[in-house]
N, CA and C of each residue as an Amber inpcrd file, in Angstrom:
protein
   561
 -12.9340000  83.4760000   3.7810000 -14.1140000  83.4850000   4.6150000
 -15.0230000  82.3150000   4.2220000 -15.7430000  81.7790000   5.1400000
 -16.6050000  80.6090000   4.9660000 -18.0010000  81.0220000   4.4890000
 -18.1010000  81.4730000   3.2210000 -19.3800000  81.9560000   2.6960000
 -20.4350000  80.8650000   2.6410000 -20.0350000  79.6550000   2.2330000
 -21.0020000  78.5680000   2.1270000 -21.5980000  78.2420000   3.4950000
 -20.7440000  78.0980000   4.4990000 -21.2180000  77.7990000   5.8490000
 -22.1380000  78.8680000   6.3950000 -21.8120000  80.1360000   6.1320000
 -22.6500000  81.2510000   6.5880000 -24.0090000  81.2080000   5.8990000
 -24.0070000  80.9620000   4.5980000 -25.2680000  80.8940000   3.8440000
 -26.1430000  79.7530000   4.3720000 -25.5470000  78.5830000   4.5890000
 -26.2920000  77.4300000   5.0940000 -26.8730000  77.7540000   6.4670000
 -26.0530000  78.3200000   7.3440000 -26.5160000  78.6420000   8.6950000
 -27.6520000  79.6680000   8.6610000 -27.5050000  80.7220000   7.8670000
 -28.5530000  81.7460000   7.7800000 -29.8610000  81.1710000   7.2540000
 -29.7930000  80.3520000   6.2130000 -31.0100000  79.7300000   5.6580000
 -31.6370000  78.7850000   6.6860000 -30.7960000  78.0370000   7.3970000
 -31.3030000  77.1160000   8.4180000 -32.0390000  77.8740000   9.5140000
 -31.4380000  78.9620000   9.9790000 -32.0590000  79.7550000  11.0370000
 -33.3500000  80.4260000  10.5660000 -33.3790000  80.8610000   9.3060000
 -34.6100000  81.4470000   8.7510000 -35.7570000  80.4360000   8.7300000
 -35.4140000  79.1690000   8.5430000 -36.4380000  78.1160000   8.5240000
 -36.6920000  77.5400000   9.9230000 -36.0520000  78.1450000  10.9400000
 -36.2030000  77.6930000  12.3330000 -35.8730000  76.2160000  12.5100000
 -34.7950000  75.7780000  11.8800000 -34.3480000  74.3900000  12.0050000
 -33.1070000  74.3230000  12.8860000 -33.0320000  73.2750000  13.6900000
 -31.7950000  73.0120000  14.4070000 -30.8480000  72.3100000  13.4380000
 -29.5860000  72.2040000  13.8170000 -28.6460000  71.4630000  12.9850000
 -29.0940000  70.0060000  12.8380000 -29.5890000  69.4250000  13.9080000
 -30.0470000  68.0290000  13.8690000 -31.2430000  67.8630000  12.9360000
 -32.1550000  68.8370000  12.9600000 -33.3270000  68.7670000  12.0800000
 -32.9170000  68.8980000  10.6120000 -31.9760000  69.7730000  10.3420000
 -31.4880000  69.9120000   8.9750000 -30.7850000  68.6260000   8.5210000
 -30.0510000  68.0180000   9.4220000 -29.2810000  66.8270000   9.0830000
 -30.1320000  65.5640000   8.9420000 -31.3280000  65.5620000   9.4860000
 -32.1720000  64.3700000   9.5430000 -32.2720000  63.6740000   8.1840000
 -31.8820000  62.4140000   8.1470000 -31.9000000  61.5270000   6.9730000
 -31.0280000  62.0310000   5.8240000 -30.1360000  62.9830000   6.0970000
 -29.2000000  63.4480000   5.0740000 -27.7690000  63.1100000   5.4850000
 -27.4290000  63.5220000   6.7140000 -26.0630000  63.3690000   7.1940000
 -26.1000000  63.4520000   8.7190000 -24.9390000  63.6110000   9.3350000
 -24.9050000  63.7540000  10.7900000 -25.0020000  65.2340000  11.1620000
 -25.3840000  65.4830000  12.3840000 -25.4200000  66.8560000  12.9010000
 -24.0130000  67.4450000  12.8730000 -23.0140000  66.6090000  13.1190000
 -21.6210000  67.0760000  13.1020000 -21.2180000  67.5810000  11.7170000
 -21.7440000  66.9560000  10.6710000 -21.4570000  67.4160000   9.3100000
 -21.9720000  68.8440000   9.1140000 -23.1940000  69.0990000   9.5950000
 -23.7730000  70.4450000   9.4930000 -22.9350000  71.4270000  10.3090000
 -22.5640000  71.0300000  11.5150000 -21.7640000  71.8950000  12.3840000
 -20.4290000  72.2400000  11.7190000 -19.7560000  71.2400000  11.1700000
 -18.4690000  71.4730000  10.5070000 -18.6330000  72.3630000   9.2770000
 -19.7010000  72.1810000   8.5440000 -19.9620000  73.0150000   7.3690000
 -20.1790000  74.4680000   7.7830000 -21.0080000  74.6790000   8.8020000
 -21.3290000  76.0390000   9.2270000 -20.1620000  76.7350000   9.9240000
 -19.4080000  76.0020000  10.7120000 -18.3760000  76.6610000  11.5160000
 -17.0400000  76.8250000  10.8010000 -16.5960000  75.8060000  10.0790000
 -15.2680000  75.9420000   9.4710000 -15.2440000  75.6460000   7.9820000
 -16.4070000  75.5390000   7.3720000 -16.4630000  75.4270000   5.9250000
 -16.0950000  74.0760000   5.3460000 -16.0590000  73.0250000   6.1810000
 -15.8020000  71.6970000   5.6380000 -16.9720000  71.3000000   4.7500000
 -16.7240000  71.1830000   3.4670000 -17.7850000  70.9040000   2.5100000
 -18.0150000  69.3920000   2.4510000 -19.2640000  68.9600000   2.6240000
 -19.5760000  67.5270000   2.5720000 -19.5800000  67.0320000   1.1300000
 -19.9360000  65.7780000   0.9340000 -20.0360000  65.2390000  -0.4210000
 -21.0690000  66.0260000  -1.2120000 -20.9850000  65.9370000  -2.5100000
 -21.9090000  66.6830000  -3.3610000 -23.3490000  66.2500000  -3.1280000
 -23.5860000  64.9470000  -2.9780000 -24.9540000  64.4690000  -2.7290000
 -25.5210000  65.0660000  -1.4450000 -24.7050000  65.1120000  -0.4050000
 -25.1520000  65.6860000   0.8720000 -25.3870000  67.1820000   0.7160000
 -24.4720000  67.8660000   0.0580000 -24.6260000  69.3090000  -0.1310000
 -25.9040000  69.6200000  -0.9080000 -26.1850000  68.8540000  -1.9390000
 -27.4010000  69.0970000  -2.7320000 -28.6630000  68.7930000  -1.9230000
 -28.6170000  67.7650000  -1.0770000 -29.7770000  67.4480000  -0.2290000
 -30.0190000  68.5580000   0.7950000 -28.9460000  69.0790000   1.3660000
 -29.0650000  70.1960000   2.3130000 -29.6500000  71.4130000   1.5950000
 -29.1210000  71.7090000   0.4220000 -29.6100000  72.8580000  -0.3560000
 -31.0880000  72.6980000  -0.6900000 -31.4830000  71.5000000  -1.0430000
 -32.8930000  71.2570000  -1.3720000 -33.7760000  71.4880000  -0.1530000
 -33.3550000  70.9610000   0.9970000 -34.1500000  71.1250000   2.2150000
 -34.2740000  72.5990000   2.5980000 -33.2410000  73.3720000   2.2990000
 -33.2540000  74.7920000   2.6580000 -33.7550000  75.6810000   1.5190000
 -34.1870000  75.0730000   0.4250000 -34.6740000  75.8110000  -0.7530000
 -33.6080000  76.7410000  -1.3240000 -32.3860000  76.2530000  -1.3610000
 -31.2850000  77.0020000  -1.9700000 -31.1380000  76.4970000  -3.4020000
 -31.1750000  77.4010000  -4.3470000 -31.0430000  77.0470000  -5.7580000
 -29.5830000  76.7170000  -6.0860000 -29.4020000  75.8610000  -7.0920000
 -28.0560000  75.5080000  -7.5490000 -27.2940000  76.7740000  -7.9540000
 -27.9900000  77.7210000  -8.5730000 -27.3290000  78.9630000  -8.9950000
 -26.7580000  79.7190000  -7.7920000 -27.4560000  79.6620000  -6.6510000
 -26.9510000  80.3090000  -5.4340000 -25.6920000  79.6110000  -4.9480000
 -25.6970000  78.2670000  -5.0260000 -24.5080000  77.5240000  -4.6080000
 -23.3250000  77.8300000  -5.5180000 -23.5940000  77.8940000  -6.8230000
 -22.5030000  78.1090000  -7.7680000 -21.8820000  79.4960000  -7.6400000
 -22.6030000  80.4280000  -6.9990000 -22.0200000  81.7410000  -6.7200000
 -20.9610000  81.6340000  -5.6190000 -21.0770000  80.6160000  -4.7930000
 -20.1870000  80.4660000  -3.6430000 -19.0660000  79.4730000  -3.9220000
 -19.4150000  78.3450000  -4.5470000 -18.4020000  77.3380000  -4.8590000
 -18.4950000  76.9950000  -6.3430000 -17.4090000  76.5160000  -6.9110000
 -17.4060000  76.0980000  -8.3090000 -17.8660000  74.6410000  -8.3540000
 -19.1430000  74.4410000  -8.6820000 -19.7530000  73.1050000  -8.6570000
 -19.0160000  72.1430000  -9.5850000 -18.6360000  72.5670000 -10.7850000
 -18.0010000  71.6440000 -11.7240000 -16.6520000  71.1540000 -11.1960000
 -15.8650000  72.0500000 -10.5760000 -14.6070000  71.6070000  -9.9590000
 -14.8990000  70.6390000  -8.8160000 -15.9340000  70.9550000  -8.0540000
 -16.3130000  70.1220000  -6.9200000 -16.7080000  68.7180000  -7.3850000
 -17.4620000  68.6400000  -8.4800000 -17.8940000  67.3430000  -9.0140000
 -16.6950000  66.5240000  -9.4550000 -15.7640000  67.1480000 -10.1690000
 -14.5790000  66.4220000 -10.6320000 -13.7830000  65.8920000  -9.4460000
 -13.5960000  66.7280000  -8.4260000 -12.8470000  66.3230000  -7.2420000
 -13.5990000  65.2520000  -6.4550000 -14.9160000  65.3460000  -6.4620000
 -15.7670000  64.4890000  -5.6490000 -15.9070000  63.0720000  -6.1870000
 -15.7580000  62.9080000  -7.5110000 -16.0770000  61.6220000  -8.1140000
 -15.2060000  60.5160000  -7.5220000 -15.8350000  59.5970000  -6.8630000
 -15.1690000  58.4920000  -6.1900000 -15.2700000  57.2340000  -7.0450000
 -14.5980000  56.1950000  -6.6000000 -14.5750000  54.9370000  -7.3250000
 -15.9850000  54.4220000  -7.6150000 -16.8280000  54.3300000  -6.5940000
 -18.1690000  53.7950000  -6.7960000 -18.9950000  54.6630000  -7.7420000
 -18.7800000  55.9640000  -7.7100000 -19.4950000  56.8420000  -8.6330000
 -19.1280000  56.4880000 -10.0630000 -17.8450000  56.2500000 -10.2980000
 -17.3920000  55.8550000 -11.6410000 -18.0030000  54.5170000 -12.0360000
 -18.0380000  53.5690000 -11.1030000 -18.6140000  52.2520000 -11.3910000
 -20.1060000  52.3860000 -11.6860000 -20.8210000  53.1530000 -10.8850000
 -22.2630000  53.3440000 -11.1110000 -22.5260000  54.0160000 -12.4600000
 -21.6820000  54.9520000 -12.8360000 -21.8290000  55.5880000 -14.1580000
 -21.5650000  54.5870000 -15.2770000 -20.5680000  53.7370000 -15.0990000
 -20.2950000  52.6930000 -16.1010000 -21.4530000  51.7050000 -16.1720000
 -22.0320000  51.3700000 -15.0220000 -23.2010000  50.4790000 -15.0130000
 -24.3430000  51.0790000 -15.8210000 -24.5890000  52.3690000 -15.6110000
 -25.6560000  53.0480000 -16.3570000 -25.4010000  52.9610000 -17.8540000
 -24.1610000  53.1970000 -18.2730000 -23.8240000  53.1530000 -19.6950000
 -23.9720000  51.7360000 -20.2550000 -23.4970000  50.7380000 -19.5270000
 -23.6090000  49.3550000 -20.0030000 -25.0720000  48.9390000 -20.1370000
 -25.8780000  49.2890000 -19.1570000 -27.3030000  48.9280000 -19.2200000
 -28.0020000  49.6650000 -20.3590000 -27.6170000  50.9080000 -20.6140000
 -28.2420000  51.6480000 -21.7170000 -27.8780000  51.0320000 -23.0640000
 -26.7540000  50.3050000 -23.1080000 -26.3340000  49.6160000 -24.3410000
 -26.7420000  48.1400000 -24.3330000 -27.5910000  47.7710000 -23.3630000
 -28.1170000  46.4020000 -23.2290000 -27.0180000  45.3640000 -22.9910000
 -25.9370000  45.7620000 -22.3690000 -24.8230000  44.8610000 -22.0390000
 -24.9700000  44.4290000 -20.5800000 -26.0240000  43.6630000 -20.3280000
 -26.3840000  43.3190000 -18.9530000 -25.4110000  42.3430000 -18.3030000
 -24.8700000  41.4010000 -19.0560000 -23.9010000  40.4620000 -18.4750000
 -22.6420000  41.2000000 -18.0430000 -22.1630000  42.1040000 -18.8870000
 -20.9870000  42.8950000 -18.5480000 -21.2630000  43.7780000 -17.3260000
 -22.4650000  44.3440000 -17.2780000 -22.8580000  45.1750000 -16.1300000
 -22.9260000  44.3280000 -14.8610000 -23.4850000  43.1260000 -14.9800000
 -23.5870000  42.2150000 -13.8280000 -22.1880000  41.8990000 -13.2840000
 -21.2650000  41.5760000 -14.1810000 -19.8880000  41.2610000 -13.7590000
 -19.2110000  42.4720000 -13.1210000 -19.4200000  43.6540000 -13.6960000
 -18.8500000  44.8800000 -13.1420000 -19.3780000  45.1270000 -11.7340000
 -20.6720000  44.9580000 -11.5580000 -21.3050000  45.1700000 -10.2520000
 -20.7200000  44.2340000  -9.1940000 -20.5580000  42.9820000  -9.5570000
 -20.0420000  42.0000000  -8.5920000 -18.5530000  42.1470000  -8.3270000
 -17.7910000  42.5350000  -9.3440000 -16.3340000  42.5080000  -9.2190000
 -15.6810000  43.8420000  -8.8960000 -16.3520000  44.9570000  -9.1990000
 -15.6670000  46.2410000  -9.0280000 -16.3290000  47.2030000  -8.0590000
 -17.6310000  47.1070000  -7.8850000 -18.2890000  48.0260000  -6.9650000
 -17.9440000  47.6550000  -5.5230000 -17.6360000  48.6650000  -4.7160000
 -17.2730000  48.4460000  -3.3110000 -18.5000000  48.7420000  -2.4500000
 -19.2630000  47.6810000  -2.1460000 -20.5200000  47.8330000  -1.4250000
 -20.3390000  48.5740000  -0.0990000 -19.2720000  48.2600000   0.6260000
 -19.0530000  48.8780000   1.9390000 -18.6760000  50.3560000   1.8420000
 -18.4680000  50.8720000   0.6210000 -18.1490000  52.2830000   0.4470000
 -19.3010000  53.0780000  -0.1760000 -20.4580000  52.4420000  -0.3230000
 -21.6260000  53.2060000  -0.7720000 -21.9140000  54.2300000   0.3070000
 -22.1550000  55.4960000  -0.0800000 -22.1490000  56.5500000   0.9310000
 -23.5020000  57.1390000   1.2840000 -24.5240000  56.8780000   0.4940000
 -25.8220000  57.4670000   0.8430000 -26.9490000  56.6050000   0.2730000
 -28.1680000  56.9610000   0.6350000 -29.3340000  56.1670000   0.2150000
 -29.4930000  56.1330000  -1.2980000 -29.1500000  57.2210000  -1.9520000
 -29.2720000  57.2690000  -3.4020000 -28.3390000  56.2560000  -4.0510000
 -27.1100000  56.1330000  -3.5680000 -26.1870000  55.1390000  -4.1150000
 -26.6830000  53.7260000  -3.8270000 -27.2440000  53.4960000  -2.6400000
 -27.7970000  52.1660000  -2.3390000 -28.9620000  51.8440000  -3.2740000
 -29.8320000  52.8190000  -3.5230000 -30.9530000  52.5770000  -4.4440000
 -30.4390000  52.2340000  -5.8360000 -29.4090000  52.9440000  -6.2970000
 -28.8220000  52.6370000  -7.6040000 -28.2550000  51.2120000  -7.6100000
 -27.5040000  50.8970000  -6.5600000 -26.9020000  49.5640000  -6.4760000
 -27.9760000  48.4780000  -6.5710000 -29.0110000  48.5940000  -5.7500000
 -30.0390000  47.5580000  -5.7480000 -30.8140000  47.5180000  -7.0640000
 -31.0450000  48.6650000  -7.6770000 -31.7060000  48.6600000  -8.9820000
 -30.8420000  47.9150000 -10.0010000 -29.5610000  48.2770000 -10.0980000
 -28.6870000  47.6270000 -11.0800000 -28.5030000  46.1420000 -10.7770000
 -28.4750000  45.8020000  -9.4970000 -28.3920000  44.3840000  -9.1400000
 -29.6630000  43.6650000  -9.6040000 -30.8070000  44.3180000  -9.4540000
 -32.0670000  43.7320000  -9.8900000 -32.1400000  43.5710000 -11.3960000
 -31.8340000  44.6290000 -12.1310000 -31.9880000  44.5850000 -13.5860000
 -30.9850000  43.6280000 -14.2200000 -29.7730000  43.5660000 -13.6790000
 -28.7920000  42.6360000 -14.2520000 -29.0920000  41.1950000 -13.8450000
 -29.6260000  40.9920000 -12.6470000 -30.0420000  39.6360000 -12.2520000
 -31.1540000  39.1430000 -13.1740000 -32.0520000  40.0500000 -13.5180000
 -33.1750000  39.6890000 -14.3760000 -32.7380000  39.4430000 -15.8180000
 -32.0000000  40.3890000 -16.3840000 -31.7320000  40.3330000 -17.8190000
 -30.4290000  39.6460000 -18.2000000 -29.5180000  39.4590000 -17.2520000
 -28.2890000  38.7220000 -17.5570000 -28.3690000  37.2870000 -17.0600000
 -29.1060000  37.0640000 -15.9740000 -29.1190000  35.7430000 -15.3300000
 -30.4860000  35.0780000 -15.3200000 -31.5270000  35.7610000 -15.7860000
 -32.8990000  35.2330000 -15.7180000 -33.2690000  34.7730000 -14.3160000
 -32.7570000  35.4730000 -13.3210000 -33.0160000  35.1100000 -11.9350000
 -34.1220000  36.0250000 -11.3990000 -35.3610000  35.5620000 -11.5390000
 -36.5140000  36.3730000 -11.1620000 -36.5410000  36.6730000  -9.6700000
 -36.1920000  35.6960000  -8.8610000 -36.2540000  35.8830000  -7.4050000
 -35.2570000  36.9510000  -6.9500000 -34.0050000  36.8700000  -7.4290000
 -33.0010000  37.8780000  -7.0590000 -33.3880000  39.2590000  -7.5770000
 -33.9050000  39.3020000  -8.8050000 -34.3130000  40.5800000  -9.3800000
 -35.4050000  41.2220000  -8.5330000 -36.4280000  40.4490000  -8.2480000
 -37.5570000  40.9500000  -7.4580000 -37.0790000  41.4280000  -6.0830000
 -36.2490000  40.6410000  -5.4380000 -35.7020000  40.9750000  -4.1240000
 -34.9460000  42.3070000  -4.1700000 -34.0620000  42.4730000  -5.1540000
 -33.2480000  43.6950000  -5.2320000 -34.0610000  44.9160000  -5.6200000
 -35.0440000  44.7440000  -6.5050000 -35.9150000  45.8850000  -6.8280000
 -36.6620000  46.3450000  -5.5710000 -37.1250000  45.3980000  -4.7680000
 -37.8130000  45.7670000  -3.5260000 -36.8710000  46.4550000  -2.5420000
 -35.6110000  46.0050000  -2.4840000 -34.6380000  46.6910000  -1.6260000
 -34.4190000  48.1310000  -2.0970000 -34.3620000  48.3250000  -3.4040000
 -34.1940000  49.6790000  -3.9430000 -35.3560000  50.5660000  -3.5270000
 -36.5520000  50.0100000  -3.5390000 -37.7380000  50.7880000  -3.1670000
 -37.8300000  51.0400000  -1.6640000 -37.2790000  50.1510000  -0.8590000
 -37.4180000  50.2920000   0.5910000 -36.2820000  51.0830000   1.2230000
 -35.2570000  51.4310000   0.4560000 -34.1230000  52.1810000   0.9890000
 -34.4780000  53.6470000   1.0960000 -34.5430000  54.1570000   2.3090000
 -34.8060000  55.5790000   2.5270000 -36.2700000  55.9260000   2.4930000
 -37.0060000  55.4700000   3.4600000 -38.4430000  55.7390000   3.5320000
 -38.7040000  57.2360000   3.7400000 -39.9130000  57.6580000   3.4990000
 -40.3820000  59.0360000   3.7020000 -39.5270000  60.0430000   2.9560000
 -39.5100000  59.9000000   1.6500000 -38.7590000  60.8160000   0.8010000
 -39.5230000  60.9770000  -0.4970000 -39.0800000  61.9170000  -1.3110000
 -39.7010000  62.1050000  -2.6130000 -39.2710000  60.9860000  -3.5530000
 -40.1360000  60.6510000  -4.4940000 -39.8030000  59.6520000  -5.4950000
 -38.6850000  60.1610000  -6.3850000 -37.8480000  59.2450000  -6.8540000
 -36.8390000  59.6150000  -7.8340000 -36.8480000  58.5860000  -8.9640000
 -35.9760000  58.7730000  -9.9170000 -35.9260000  57.9190000 -11.0950000
 -35.7640000  56.4480000 -10.7300000 -34.9670000  56.1400000  -9.7180000
 -34.7200000  54.7440000  -9.3840000 -35.9280000  54.0840000  -8.7230000
 -36.8160000  54.8670000  -8.1470000 -38.0840000  54.3100000  -7.6570000
 -38.9350000  53.8490000  -8.8390000 -39.0310000  54.7000000  -9.8430000
 -39.8270000  54.3580000 -11.0230000 -39.2070000  53.1700000 -11.7550000
 -37.8880000  53.2110000 -11.9290000 -37.2120000  52.1010000 -12.6140000
 -37.3690000  50.7950000 -11.8440000 -37.2770000  50.8430000 -10.5340000
 -37.4050000  49.6240000  -9.7250000 -38.8300000  49.0890000  -9.7530000
 -39.8100000  49.9720000  -9.7080000 -41.2070000  49.5440000  -9.8120000
 -41.4490000  48.9060000 -11.1720000 -40.9230000  49.5270000 -12.2090000
 -41.0260000  48.9750000 -13.5560000 -40.2790000  47.6410000 -13.6410000
 -39.1560000  47.5300000 -12.9270000 -38.3990000  46.2790000 -12.8990000
 -39.2020000  45.1430000 -12.2840000 -39.9420000  45.4380000 -11.2240000
 -40.8110000  44.4210000 -10.6140000 -41.8670000  43.9870000 -11.6350000
 -42.4220000  44.9550000 -12.3600000 -43.4140000  44.6330000 -13.3910000
 -42.7960000  43.7320000 -14.4600000 -41.5810000  44.0500000 -14.8860000
 -40.9040000  43.2220000 -15.8890000 -40.6650000  41.8110000 -15.3690000
 -40.2870000  41.7050000 -14.0940000 -40.0520000  40.3980000 -13.4950000
 -41.3180000  39.5560000 -13.5550000 -42.4310000  40.1380000 -13.1400000
 -43.7010000  39.4090000 -13.1980000 -44.0830000  39.0710000 -14.6390000
 -43.8850000  40.0080000 -15.5490000 -44.2450000  39.7880000 -16.9440000
 -43.4360000  38.6350000 -17.5390000 -42.1240000  38.6530000 -17.3100000
 -41.2630000  37.5950000 -17.8560000 -41.5160000  36.2430000 -17.1880000
 -42.1130000  36.2790000 -16.0010000 -42.4730000  35.0470000 -15.2960000
 -43.9350000  34.6730000 -15.5720000 -44.5180000  35.2970000 -16.6030000
 -45.8920000  35.0130000 -17.0710000 -46.9670000  35.2950000 -16.0280000
 -46.7400000  36.2480000 -15.1590000 -47.7580000  36.6730000 -14.1900000
 -48.2570000  38.0500000 -14.6230000 -49.0580000  38.0440000 -15.6800000
 -49.4460000  39.2980000 -16.3370000 -50.3170000  40.2090000 -15.4790000
 -51.1860000  39.6500000 -14.6450000 -52.0170000  40.5100000 -13.7920000
 -51.1560000  41.2980000 -12.8070000 -50.2000000  40.6150000 -12.1840000
 -49.2930000  41.3070000 -11.2560000 -48.4270000  42.3070000 -12.0200000
 -47.9780000  41.9120000 -13.2010000 -47.1540000  42.8100000 -14.0180000
 -47.9160000  44.0900000 -14.3370000 -49.1680000  43.9520000 -14.7370000
 -49.9850000  45.1190000 -15.0970000 -50.1260000  46.0680000 -13.9040000
 -50.3190000  45.4950000 -12.7190000 -50.4440000  46.3250000 -11.5160000
 -49.1950000  47.1890000 -11.3230000 -48.0260000  46.5880000 -11.4790000
 -46.7820000  47.3330000 -11.2720000 -46.4580000  48.2620000 -12.4310000
 -46.7950000  47.8720000 -13.6650000 -46.6200000  48.8090000 -14.7800000
 -47.4890000  50.0390000 -14.5640000 -48.7350000  49.8430000 -14.1120000
 -49.6240000  50.9780000 -13.8330000 -49.0660000  51.8480000 -12.7070000
 -48.5430000  51.2090000 -11.6840000 -47.9650000  51.9660000 -10.5640000
 -46.7710000  52.7980000 -11.0450000 -45.9360000  52.2050000 -11.9050000
 -44.7740000  52.9390000 -12.4430000 -45.2400000  54.1500000 -13.2590000
 -46.3070000  53.9860000 -14.0200000 -46.8430000  55.1010000 -14.7950000
 -47.3580000  56.2150000 -13.8860000 -47.9950000  55.8460000 -12.7880000
 -48.4830000  56.8440000 -11.8360000 -47.3200000  57.5910000 -11.1640000
 -46.2420000  56.8710000 -10.9090000 -45.0830000  57.5170000 -10.2820000
 -44.5140000  58.5640000 -11.2130000
């Protein structure tokens, strides 16, 4: 039986949302229809966004599907590359991260706004710290911030704002840097 689809549909109807309204800026209406009618489970990012919009707790989802199995099955090539980028940057290996981003990430297979924000953030930080390219860094940090308007702030918004501040600071524009460091703190 399609327990997940039934739960999603019931929560959607309780919130008086159409399928299109639920899908808005998350996925297509057809994705919602397929989920509700025949249990086709979307990507994990989409499922979590739908659950958030419907105020469904992760614990409720895990009663219906095994999230850990789903994550293992779901992990795609770009997800692995983005995780490797995070690890390389945390170890200050920016040149290696820059090369990985250019040579292994499949831009045309990025699947949602969150992945695009990650891509542009990593492109910005590696351009700045591996290549000293302030213009490219600034450009990519701004792309990360402009991807997916009218949404809640997330970690990559704060990191990208901080990245703009770092770009200005390293380019000796301390007043502009301070403005963006303050903005990052407020975020």
